[in-house]
C-alpha positions as CSV (number, residue, x, y, z in Angstrom):
1,M,0.0,0.0,0.0
2,R,1.4,3.4,-1.0
3,L,1.4,5.8,1.9
4,W,2.6,8.9,0.0
5,R,1.5,10.8,-3.0
6,S,3.5,10.4,-6.1
7,R,5.3,13.6,-7.2
8,P,4.9,15.0,-10.7
9,R,8.0,14.6,-12.8
10,N,10.2,17.6,-13.1
11,T,9.0,19.4,-16.3
12,F,11.7,22.0,-16.4
13,D,12.9,22.3,-20.0
14,F,16.7,22.8,-20.0
15,D,16.7,23.3,-23.7
16,K,14.6,26.5,-23.3
17,F,16.6,27.8,-20.3
18,N,18.2,31.1,-21.0
19,S,21.0,31.7,-18.4
20,S,21.3,35.4,-19.3
21,D,17.6,35.9,-18.5
22,Y,18.0,34.1,-15.2
23,H,21.0,36.1,-14.1
24,G,19.4,39.3,-15.3
25,A,16.4,38.6,-13.1
26,I,18.6,37.8,-10.1
27,N,20.6,41.0,-10.7
28,E,17.4,43.0,-11.0
29,R,16.1,41.6,-7.7
30,Q,19.4,42.3,-5.9
31,N,19.5,45.8,-7.2
32,A,15.9,46.4,-5.9
33,E,16.7,44.9,-2.5
34,Y,19.9,47.0,-2.3
35,I,17.8,50.2,-2.2
36,T,16.4,49.2,1.2
37,S,19.2,47.1,2.6
38,V,20.9,49.9,4.5
39,L,18.9,53.0,5.4
40,Y,20.8,56.3,5.2
41,P,24.0,55.1,3.5
42,N,27.3,56.9,3.5
43,D,26.7,59.7,1.0
44,S,30.3,61.0,0.9
45,T,30.8,59.2,-2.5
46,D,28.9,59.6,-5.8
47,A,27.6,56.1,-5.4
48,G,26.4,56.8,-1.9
49,K,24.6,60.0,-3.1
50,E,22.9,58.1,-5.9
51,L,21.7,55.4,-3.5
52,R,20.4,57.9,-1.0
53,L,18.4,59.7,-3.7
54,K,17.0,56.3,-4.8
55,Q,16.0,55.6,-1.2
56,Q,14.3,59.0,-0.8
57,Y,12.4,58.6,-4.0
58,F,11.4,55.0,-3.3
59,F,9.9,55.7,0.1
60,C,8.3,59.0,-1.0
61,S,6.7,57.4,-4.1
62,A,5.4,54.4,-2.1
63,S,3.9,56.8,0.5
64,I,2.2,59.0,-2.1
65,Y,0.8,56.0,-4.1
66,D,-0.6,54.6,-0.8
67,I,-2.2,58.0,0.1
68,I,-3.8,58.2,-3.3
69,R,-5.0,54.6,-3.1
70,R,-6.7,55.2,0.2
71,Y,-8.3,58.4,-1.1
72,K,-9.7,56.8,-4.2
73,L,-11.4,54.1,-2.0
74,R,-13.6,56.8,-0.5
75,H,-13.8,59.6,-3.1
76,N,-14.5,59.8,-6.8
77,D,-14.2,63.6,-7.3
78,R,-11.1,64.1,-9.4
79,F,-9.0,65.0,-6.3
80,A,-11.2,68.0,-5.5
81,M,-11.1,67.2,-1.7
82,F,-7.6,65.6,-1.7
83,A,-5.8,68.5,0.1
84,D,-8.7,68.7,2.7
85,K,-8.4,65.0,3.5
86,N,-4.6,64.6,3.3
87,K,-1.9,66.8,4.8
88,V,1.7,65.8,4.2
89,Q,4.5,67.2,6.4
90,L,8.0,67.3,4.9
91,N,10.3,66.5,7.7
92,D,13.3,68.5,6.6
93,T,14.4,68.2,2.9
94,H,14.8,64.4,2.8
95,P,11.3,63.8,1.5
96,A,11.1,66.9,-0.7
97,I,10.9,64.9,-3.9
98,A,7.4,63.8,-2.7
99,T,6.0,67.1,-3.9
100,I,7.2,66.5,-7.4
101,E,6.1,62.8,-7.3
102,L,2.5,63.8,-6.4
103,L,2.6,66.5,-9.2
104,R,3.8,63.9,-11.7
105,I,1.2,61.3,-10.8
106,L,-1.6,63.8,-10.9
107,I,-0.5,65.1,-14.4
108,D,0.8,62.0,-16.1
109,E,-1.4,59.3,-14.6
110,E,-4.6,61.1,-13.4
111,M,-4.6,63.5,-16.3
112,L,-5.2,66.7,-14.3
113,S,-4.0,69.9,-15.8
114,F,-0.9,71.5,-14.4
115,E,-2.9,74.2,-12.7
116,E,-5.3,71.6,-11.0
117,A,-2.4,69.4,-10.0
118,W,-0.4,72.3,-8.6
119,N,-3.3,73.5,-6.5
120,V,-3.6,70.0,-5.0
121,V,0.2,69.8,-4.3
122,Y,0.5,73.3,-2.8
123,N,-2.4,72.8,-0.4
124,T,-1.3,69.3,0.6
125,F,2.3,69.9,1.6
126,S,3.9,71.7,4.6
127,Y,7.6,71.9,5.3
128,T,9.3,71.7,8.6
129,N,12.9,73.0,8.7
130,H,15.1,71.5,11.4
131,T,18.4,73.3,11.0
132,V,19.9,76.7,10.2
133,L,23.2,75.1,9.1
134,P,23.6,75.7,5.4
135,E,25.6,72.5,4.9
136,A,22.7,70.4,6.2
137,L,20.2,71.7,3.5
138,E,20.2,69.2,0.7
139,K,21.2,70.1,-2.8
140,W,21.0,67.4,-5.4
141,S,23.0,67.8,-8.7
142,V,20.9,68.4,-11.8
143,E,22.8,65.7,-13.5
144,L,21.9,63.0,-10.9
145,I,18.2,63.9,-10.8
146,G,18.1,64.1,-14.6
147,R,19.7,60.6,-14.9
148,L,17.5,58.9,-12.3
149,L,14.3,61.0,-12.4
150,P,14.2,62.8,-15.8
151,R,10.5,63.6,-15.6
152,H,10.8,65.0,-12.1
153,L,13.6,67.3,-13.3
154,E,11.3,68.5,-16.2
155,L,8.7,69.4,-13.6
156,I,11.2,71.1,-11.3
157,Y,12.3,73.3,-14.2
158,L,8.7,74.1,-15.1
159,I,8.0,75.2,-11.5
160,N,11.2,77.2,-11.4
161,H,10.3,78.9,-14.7
162,I,6.9,80.0,-13.4
163,Y,8.4,81.0,-10.1
164,I,11.3,83.0,-11.6
165,T,8.9,84.8,-13.9
166,K,7.0,86.0,-10.8
167,L,10.2,86.9,-9.0
168,K,11.3,89.1,-12.0
169,Q,8.0,90.9,-11.9
170,K,8.3,91.5,-8.2
171,Y,12.0,92.5,-8.2
172,P,12.6,94.0,-11.7
173,G,16.2,94.5,-12.5
174,D,17.5,92.6,-9.4
175,G,19.1,89.7,-11.1
176,E,21.3,88.8,-8.2
177,K,18.3,88.5,-5.9
178,V,16.4,86.3,-8.4
179,G,19.5,84.1,-8.7
180,R,19.8,83.8,-5.0
181,M,16.2,82.7,-4.7
182,S,16.1,80.4,-7.7
183,L,15.4,76.7,-7.1
184,I,18.5,76.0,-9.3
185,E,21.9,76.9,-8.0
186,E,24.1,77.8,-10.9
187,G,27.7,76.6,-11.0
188,W,29.4,73.3,-11.6
189,P,27.7,71.1,-11.0
190,K,24.2,72.8,-11.2
191,K,22.2,71.8,-8.2
192,V,18.5,71.8,-7.1
193,R,18.0,73.6,-3.8
194,M,15.7,71.2,-2.1
195,A,14.9,73.5,0.8
196,Y,13.8,76.2,-1.6
197,L,11.7,73.7,-3.6
198,S,10.1,72.6,-0.3
199,I,9.2,76.3,0.5
200,V,7.7,77.0,-2.9
201,C,5.7,73.7,-3.0
202,S,4.2,74.1,0.5
203,H,1.4,76.3,1.9
204,T,3.2,76.7,5.2
205,V,6.8,76.5,6.5
206,N,7.7,76.2,10.1
207,G,10.7,76.2,12.4
208,V,10.8,74.0,15.6
209,A,11.5,76.5,18.4
210,A,10.8,80.2,18.8
211,L,14.5,81.2,18.5
212,H,15.0,78.9,15.5
213,S,11.9,80.2,13.7
214,H,13.1,83.8,14.3
215,L,16.5,82.9,12.9
216,L,14.9,81.4,9.8
217,K,12.9,84.6,9.2
218,T,15.9,86.9,9.7
219,T,18.7,84.9,8.2
220,L,18.4,81.7,6.2
221,F,14.9,82.3,4.6
222,K,14.8,86.1,5.1
223,E,14.0,86.7,1.4
224,F,11.3,84.1,1.4
225,D,9.7,85.6,4.5
226,A,9.4,88.9,2.6
227,L,8.1,87.1,-0.5
228,Y,5.5,85.1,1.3
229,P,4.4,87.1,4.4
230,G,3.0,84.9,7.1
231,K,4.0,81.6,5.4
232,L,6.9,81.0,7.8
233,Q,5.6,80.1,11.2
234,N,6.8,78.6,14.5
235,K,5.8,75.2,15.9
236,T,7.9,74.4,18.9
237,N,8.8,70.7,19.1
238,G,7.2,68.6,21.8
239,V,7.4,65.2,23.5
240,T,4.6,63.2,25.0
241,P,4.5,62.8,28.8
242,R,2.7,59.4,28.1
243,R,6.0,57.9,27.0
244,W,8.6,60.2,28.7
245,I,7.1,60.1,32.2
246,H,4.2,57.7,32.5
247,C,5.8,54.9,30.5
248,C,9.6,55.3,31.2
249,N,9.3,56.4,34.8
250,P,6.2,54.7,36.2
251,K,7.1,55.3,39.9
252,L,7.5,59.1,39.3
253,S,4.2,59.0,37.4
254,E,2.5,57.3,40.4
255,L,4.0,59.8,42.8
256,I,2.7,62.7,40.8
257,S,-0.8,61.2,40.5
258,D,-1.0,60.3,44.2
259,T,0.2,63.8,45.2
260,L,-2.4,65.4,43.0
261,G,-5.2,63.5,44.6
262,G,-5.1,60.2,42.7
263,I,-5.9,61.7,39.3
264,D,-3.7,61.5,36.2
265,E,-5.1,64.3,34.1
266,W,-1.7,65.8,34.1
267,I,-0.5,63.2,31.6
268,T,-2.5,64.9,28.8
269,A,-2.5,68.4,30.4
270,L,1.1,69.0,31.6
271,D,0.2,72.5,33.0
272,N,-1.3,70.7,35.9
273,L,2.2,69.9,37.2
274,K,2.2,73.5,38.5
275,L,0.0,72.1,41.3
276,L,3.1,70.3,42.6
277,M,4.9,73.6,43.4
278,P,3.8,73.7,47.1
279,Y,5.4,70.3,47.6
280,A,8.9,71.5,46.6
281,T,9.7,71.8,50.3
282,D,7.6,68.9,51.5
283,K,10.0,66.5,53.1
284,T,7.9,63.4,52.4
285,F,7.5,64.3,48.7
286,V,11.2,65.2,48.3
287,D,12.3,62.0,50.0
288,Q,10.1,59.9,47.7
289,F,11.4,61.7,44.7
290,I,15.0,61.1,45.7
291,Q,14.2,57.4,46.3
292,I,12.7,57.0,42.9
293,K,15.7,58.7,41.3
294,T,18.0,56.4,43.2
295,E,16.1,53.3,42.0
296,N,16.4,54.6,38.4
297,K,20.1,55.1,38.9
298,I,20.5,51.5,40.1
299,A,18.7,50.4,36.9
300,L,21.0,52.5,34.7
301,A,24.1,51.2,36.5
302,K,23.0,47.7,35.8
303,W,22.4,48.5,32.1
304,V,25.8,50.2,31.9
305,K,27.5,47.1,33.4
306,E,25.7,44.8,30.9
307,K,26.5,47.0,27.9
308,T,30.1,48.3,28.7
309,G,31.5,46.1,31.5
310,Y,32.1,49.1,33.7
311,D,30.9,49.4,37.2
312,I,29.6,52.9,38.1
313,P,28.8,54.1,41.6
314,I,25.2,55.0,42.6
315,N,26.3,57.6,45.1
316,A,27.5,60.0,42.5
317,L,26.0,62.7,40.2
318,Y,24.8,61.3,36.9
319,D,25.8,63.9,34.3
320,I,24.5,62.8,30.9
321,Q,24.6,64.1,27.3
322,V,22.8,62.0,24.8
323,K,22.1,63.2,21.2
324,R,23.3,62.8,17.7
325,I,27.1,63.3,17.6
326,H,27.8,66.5,15.8
327,E,30.4,69.3,16.1
328,Y,27.8,72.0,16.8
329,K,26.3,69.9,19.6
330,R,29.8,70.1,21.2
331,Q,30.3,66.7,22.7
332,M,34.0,67.5,22.1
333,M,33.7,70.4,24.5
334,N,32.1,68.1,27.1
335,I,34.9,65.6,26.8
336,F,37.5,68.3,27.0
337,Y,35.9,69.4,30.3
338,V,36.2,65.7,31.5
339,I,39.9,65.8,30.7
340,H,40.2,69.0,32.6
341,R,38.3,67.6,35.6
342,Y,40.5,64.5,35.6
343,L,43.7,66.4,35.5
344,E,42.4,68.7,38.4
345,I,41.7,65.6,40.5
346,L,45.2,64.3,39.8
347,D,46.7,67.7,40.7
348,T,44.9,67.7,44.0
349,P,46.5,65.9,47.0
350,A,44.7,62.6,47.6
351,H,43.6,63.6,51.1
352,E,41.9,66.7,49.8
353,R,40.1,65.3,46.9
354,K,36.9,64.2,48.6
355,N,36.3,67.6,50.0
356,K,36.9,69.3,46.7
357,F,35.2,67.1,44.2
358,V,31.7,65.6,44.2
359,P,31.8,62.1,42.7
360,R,30.5,62.3,39.1
361,V,29.6,59.8,36.4
362,I,29.7,61.5,33.0
363,M,27.9,59.7,30.3
364,I,27.8,60.6,26.6
365,G,25.8,58.7,24.0
366,G,24.7,59.1,20.4
367,K,25.3,58.0,16.9
368,A,27.3,59.5,14.0
369,A,26.3,59.7,10.4
370,P,28.2,57.0,8.3
371,G,30.4,59.4,6.5
372,Y,30.9,61.9,9.3
373,H,34.6,61.4,10.0
374,N,34.9,64.1,12.7
375,A,31.9,62.7,14.6
376,K,33.5,59.3,14.6
377,A,36.8,60.8,15.8
378,I,34.9,62.4,18.7
379,I,33.4,59.0,19.7
380,K,37.0,57.6,19.6
381,L,38.2,60.4,21.8
382,I,35.4,59.8,24.3
383,T,36.1,56.0,24.5
384,S,39.8,56.6,24.9
385,V,39.3,59.0,27.7
386,S,36.9,56.6,29.3
387,Q,39.4,53.8,29.2
388,K,42.1,56.0,30.8
389,V,40.0,57.5,33.5
390,N,38.0,54.4,34.5
391,N,41.2,52.3,34.8
392,D,43.0,54.9,37.0
393,H,42.5,53.5,40.5
394,T,44.0,56.6,42.1
395,V,40.9,58.5,41.0
396,G,38.4,55.8,42.1
397,D,34.8,56.7,42.1
398,L,35.4,60.5,42.0
399,L,35.1,60.3,38.2
400,K,33.8,57.8,35.8
401,V,33.4,58.3,32.0
402,I,31.0,56.2,30.0
403,F,30.2,56.1,26.3
404,L,26.6,54.8,26.1
405,P,26.5,52.5,23.1
406,N,23.8,52.1,20.5
407,Y,21.7,55.0,21.8
408,N,18.0,54.7,20.8
409,V,14.5,55.2,22.3
410,S,14.6,51.9,24.3
411,S,17.9,52.8,26.0
412,A,16.7,56.4,26.4
413,Q,13.9,55.2,28.6
414,I,16.4,53.7,31.0
415,I,19.0,56.6,30.7
416,I,16.8,59.7,31.0
417,P,14.9,58.9,34.3
418,A,18.3,58.3,36.0
419,A,19.9,61.7,35.1
420,E,20.5,64.4,37.6
421,L,22.3,66.7,35.2
422,S,21.8,66.8,31.5
423,Q,23.9,68.7,29.0
424,H,22.5,70.7,26.0
425,I,25.4,72.9,25.1
426,S,25.2,73.8,21.4
427,T,26.6,77.1,20.3
428,A,23.7,79.6,20.6
429,G,21.9,79.9,17.3
430,T,22.8,76.4,15.9
431,E,20.4,74.0,17.6
432,A,17.0,74.1,16.0
433,S,15.1,72.9,19.1
434,G,16.2,69.7,20.8
435,T,13.8,67.4,22.5
436,S,15.9,65.4,24.9
437,N,16.2,68.6,27.0
438,M,12.4,68.4,27.5
439,K,12.6,64.7,28.4
440,F,15.3,65.2,31.0
441,V,13.5,68.1,32.6
442,M,10.3,66.1,32.8
443,N,12.1,63.5,34.8
444,G,13.8,65.9,37.2
445,G,17.1,66.4,35.4
446,L,18.7,69.8,35.7
447,I,19.9,71.4,32.4
448,I,23.5,72.5,31.9
449,G,23.1,74.5,28.7
450,T,23.3,77.4,26.4
451,M,20.4,79.7,25.5
452,D,19.7,77.8,22.3
453,G,16.8,76.0,20.7
454,A,14.1,75.0,23.1
455,N,16.3,75.7,26.1
456,V,15.1,79.3,25.7
457,E,11.4,78.3,26.1
458,I,12.2,75.9,28.9
459,A,13.9,78.7,30.8
460,E,10.8,80.9,30.3
461,E,8.6,78.1,31.8
462,I,10.7,77.0,34.8
463,G,12.9,80.1,35.3
464,E,16.7,80.5,34.6
465,D,17.3,80.0,38.4
466,N,16.4,76.3,37.9
467,M,18.9,75.8,35.1
468,F,22.7,76.1,34.8
469,I,22.9,78.6,31.8
470,F,26.3,79.6,30.4
471,G,27.8,81.0,27.3
472,E,27.0,83.8,24.8
473,R,23.5,84.4,23.5
474,V,23.0,84.6,19.7
475,A,23.8,88.2,19.5
476,G,27.1,87.6,21.4
477,V,28.0,84.7,19.2
478,D,27.4,86.9,16.1
479,K,29.5,89.6,17.5
480,I,32.4,87.2,18.2
481,R,32.2,85.8,14.7
482,K,32.2,89.3,13.2
483,E,35.2,90.3,15.3
484,L,37.1,87.2,14.3
485,Y,36.5,87.9,10.6
486,E,37.5,91.5,11.0
487,G,40.7,90.5,12.9
488,K,39.8,92.2,16.2
489,R,40.4,89.0,18.2
490,G,43.8,88.2,16.7
491,Y,42.5,86.2,13.7
492,V,45.5,86.3,11.3
493,G,46.2,84.1,8.4
494,G,43.6,81.5,9.3
495,R,44.9,81.0,12.8
496,L,43.9,82.4,16.2
């Protein structure tokens, strides 16, 4: 008795097999998978730039097609209500090509006129700018866009032609101004200014903190603010207390709710935390808060031991800086201070050290862009200082230095509740907003920082007396820069 089913004979016809077709299909599949294999590739090479543009287009196109598909399921009105039902926020310039992709689909596939399609695009998109650093504003070469996305380049040039015509009418005879505001940057190679494209294709543009938005209006996008009055707005960044107190610090959340009479309305209305002010001198409340902070420090110390192998003391100040590694965020200045503190400890007689120095654990975490050599060098410096300090037994627990590896949201939920000091020390005028400063403050961490980004608004809310503010304000930084360029501070031949 046969207990298995007979299998059909292999009917593959080797005589008809074309190896070139087979290998072509494999190569095509590999090339397609390559686009999504590594997100945000190193774009310091031409190949990296090409892959990054392919990624941006791939994700933008997929998103736009999905939005259109969902809209068509519910509406059959030739996109008359599309902009009312769909709002797309450009998160910096990385998805800027989405504006042209929607325009292309509406014109080439949905057969709308340019005027109809443009009206839909303009009222659908808004643009959020996240930086005033010119080098961070994307500019794609005309050659690259033309080679990968020729139809998109045609539409960009059409938009620019209409836009330039209006600029010439508004500013007759001012060719320099028109050239500065053009979507196309002349030169070799010619480039498309993606930030300008985002402004022109969007009905609103916003910065992410009051200071940042003011700087956009008065410096980077000054001419656009004059061209489009009211278009540039401010929307200060925010973080949710649901995750950054209630979820990551449940015992603090419970203490707050119990103190406020057992209600948790503060989670969605953070202004209610003002009701805690009378308890600032209440010994029971303060003792409970300190106990919760200690338990969070114990949890972080355990995490540090697991991830780095280092033991860190609980009875020490936890001084933490976690954010993207970048020169303007000044992790290097932080680690220079660590070196200074270490040398000061060594220069102090051993019997005097405990009276002069409060034990401190300084932790720095963050990731560097793949091609950002200087940022990677800063990480190397931090880890080298960490090895030197942590293995110096003469210093002991007076100073420990930790580089927090693989910083992400999950680790942040352990790190932030344990912090007693948090550093937000960018040069004034360079940080758009910052959100980790908000997260640390919400968990009882005191800010060491400059008056930059959202630090300014935090100071307005909690008072500068409750922060450690240092450094020049924006006006002071501008003055120093001006004096440097004019040689008033000994700036000679490119050296100080």
